[in-house]
C-alpha angles and dihedrals in degrees: 000000000000122000120207121201114209112197094176097058099102090253122102085243130354122192119191119196122197104219145052126294109230129194098214114026149010122231119063133338134186116257126193116219109205135194089262110048089214090065096051112119147163085246122073114247115255093240099179095045090048092055097094094052126089095229095054093114091062088067096054107130112235098174142358117216137176112238133185111266135197135182115246094238089052092050090052093046090052087065097039093252117147102176145039117215101176117026122193128169138167100176100152100251107347104074097117098045090050090050092048090050087072088074113191090000089070090065090058095050109116101197127020131186129189140171105212126173128247098190123049109272103145135030110259095358127167104250134196096267091053091053095046091052092048093048091050091050091052095046099254122140123204113238098177134030120176112188117210118203136207132190117255099222124150118226089246089070109082136166140107113293095006095120092047094051102037119108113268134219133196109282107169141346138229103215130182126188139182125215107252090195089074090084096041111032133076092213089090118080126210093270092053093047093050088049091048090055091049092049094047090048092048092055093044098251094136095159091060090041088057090051090052093046091050093048091047092051091049094050102038107015090221110174093223089065089074089060090045092054091047092050093050091047089050093050091050090052089048090052089054093054093045089053094049097091091050092048092048090048091051091048093050091046090051091050091050092050091049091050092050090050092051090049090049091049090049093051091046091051092054093057 
């Protein structure tokens, strides 16, 4: 398996590996190439359970191949990396097992992102409820969930525009979580806590960023923590002002509805 380092990528360092990340072994692993390349996976598609859904044809297997595989901890060790700060995977059904393969490193991940399924797309896949349970057990809390939908439309229903107009249902989720232990555990060093504050601030979770800044100041007394706390407080105040028009609109709408109801009750009472 060849690794390619790209120094012109915009990242400080980008390493591309040609192969499949496996949760249990290095060597080779079967890989299912589907009609849509975005649906290809190391897990076989659940053809029968996909039948009621409009995007079933995208999962049609065109070829099975054996590809070189490597465990994620081994890939990291090959480049003298002993931690993962920000984890993101979209592996078509194996996100959780890959994350768990990190072992103790998973508990020190600060931010984690997954794309688990809700409906059955692959045999033996890691689904949303598995990931939510695992995140909860490790002390993570989801700060964003974006539900993607797909029409439930049997193959017997045909016609132009049917798939575009049919009712949809949740199919999979883009979920992002932060490690709540950052503000409460001594397993995170100063570097990790400063990075946790930066990550929380970057994604707009200023309340959690304030928690991290306060915990970091208490543990290490680092002067920069005062500025971190001030910045988080400032961002929370800014959020309040930005939300003011929406809150006023909701209040006025509620008052208008209440007034209309009173008028309707008055008219009804006169009859």
